[in-house]
N, C-alpha and C positions, 0 to 999 in steps of 0.2 A: 088306213090305206084305201078303203073303199071310196073315199071322197075324191081320190085321184082318178077314178073311173076304171077303164079296162087297160090291162097291160098288153101292149102291142109290140111285137118284135120282128126284126129281120136279122138273119145271120149271113155271113159270107166267109168263104175260105180265103186265107191270105197266102198266096204263093211266095211272095217276096216281102218279108216283114220289114227289111231295111228300107226298101223303096216306099212302102206304105207309110212307115213312120215319118219319112221325110215330108210326105203330104200332110200328115197329121200335125207335124210341128209348125206348119204354116198358120195354124189356128190357135196358137198360144195355149197348148194343153196343160192343165194342172192335174197332177196325180192326187186323188183324194182317197183312194183305197186300193190296197193290194191284198190278195187272198189266194188260198188254195183249198180245194176240197174234192172229195170223191162223192159222186152221185151213184147210188146203188139202186137200180130200177127193178121193180117187181111187177108182174102181171098175174092175173088170176090163173088157176090151174086150167080152166077152159076159156082161154082168152079169145075174145072176138076181135074183129078188125079194128074197132075203135082203140083197143089197147096196142095192137101190133103196129098200126099206122101212126100212133103217137097222138091221137085225139084225146086220150086219157093217159095220164102219167102219175104213177105213184112211186115215190123215191124215198130212200133213207139218205139224207145228206150228212156226211161225216166231215166235219171241219178239220182241216190240217193246219191252216194259218188264217186267222189266229186259232189257236187251240181252244175249243169250247164245246158246248153240248152238240149232240146230233139231233136231227129233226126228221119227222115223217111229214112229207109234203105231197099234196095232191093238186094236180092241175088238169083242167079240161079246157081244150082250145078248139077254135075253128080256124080254118084256112080261108082267106079271102084275097081277092085281087081288086084293088080300088085305085083309080087313076093310073092304071098300068103297073102298080106296085104290089107284088105278092107279099103278104105277111100273115102272121098268125095273131089272133087276139084271144084273150082269156074269156071264158063264158061267164065266170064269176068276177064281180068287181073286186079289186084288190089283188088280183093275180093268184099266186100260190096260196093254198089253204094249209095251214099248219095244224096237224092232228096231235103231235107229240113233240116234246123237247126233253132230252135227257141222255141216258147212256146209249151208246151205239149198239151194244149187245141186246139191250132191252128193245130198242127200236126194231131190230131185225126179228126178234121173237114175236113182237106184236103183229107185224105184217104176215109172218108165217102162220100165226094163230088165226088170222083173218082169211086164210086160204089162198095167199099169194105165194108165188115162187119167183126165184131170182131170174131176171131177164138179161140185163147187161150192166156193166159198171163203167162209168165214164169218169176218168181221172183228170181233173183240171189241175195240172201241175203248177200253173202260174196264171194269175189273173190280175188285171189292172183296170181300174175305172178312171177315165179321164174326163175332166170338165173342159170343154172347148170354149175358152173365153171369147174368141173372135166369132163364135157361132152362137151367140146369146146363151152361153153356158150349157149347151146341149151335152148330153152324156154319151161317151163312146166306151165300149167295153172291148178289151182284147184279151184273149185267153190262149194259153198253150195247152192243148189237149193231147194226152198220151196216145200215140199211134195215129193221130189225125193231123196234128200240126197246129198252126195258128188260125184262130177263128175270131172274126170280129162280130160285134153285135151292136145294133142300134135299137134302143128301147124308147118308146113314146107312150105316154099315158094320156087318156082322155075318153070322152064319150062320143065324139063325132068322128067316124071312121074316115070321112073325106078329108077333114082337116088333118088328121093323123097321117094319111097317105101323102098329102101335099108336103108336110114337114119331112117325111121320110124321103120323098123324091128330091127335095132340096138338099138334104144332108148327104144323100148318096152321090148326087151330082158334084157337090163341092168337095167331097172326099175322093172323087174319082173312082167310084164303085160302079161298074157296069150293071145294068138291070139284069142281064142274063147270069150274073154271078150271085144274085140274091137268092137265098133259101128261106122259104116261109116255114119249113118244117122245124120241129124242135130238135135240139142238138142230139138227143138220144136217138132219134130216127136217122139223122144224118150220119151219126157214128155207126149205127147198125148197117146202113147201106154202103158206106164208104170203106169201113174197116172189116166188119164181121162177114158180110156177104161176099166181100172180095177175097176172103180166105178160102171159100168153098170152091 
């Protein structure tokens, strides 16, 4: 995966899924993966801003569909704005770093033994990856997140951030996504701000 360069992402909340899918269907989408999983996020007992703001993310991913192993995944990201497009990109080539693959209970025990405590759980009840044939096979992800709603994601890999930003700008324009709807923050941080902070 490292040969693909850095993983760069933007996300956007979808208020009207039917309206958005009508736009997506204009680009001959082909479904090539469906899934569901829970991401259980952990932070150190004395968590600094890098963890709380989502620059560093440690999660136990529990796969629901398809049913398979659980994983411990670590990500470190930077937030940038290039060509007017805000997005995040991974610090390490290849994106998420996998530390463990196996039983869910064991994964949770490992992160607790390392001195981490539970932060939030994000449940992706339904997810679908579309290949947009009319847009050079670009990939669009749409997920239904419990308590948050539908979320879209555009992911671009590469080494040149300017080229990545131009690709993202082109895709968001063609899909009718306003720039002010774009979120550079990781989904965990979006969920924390939109759902958990809103409950207090």
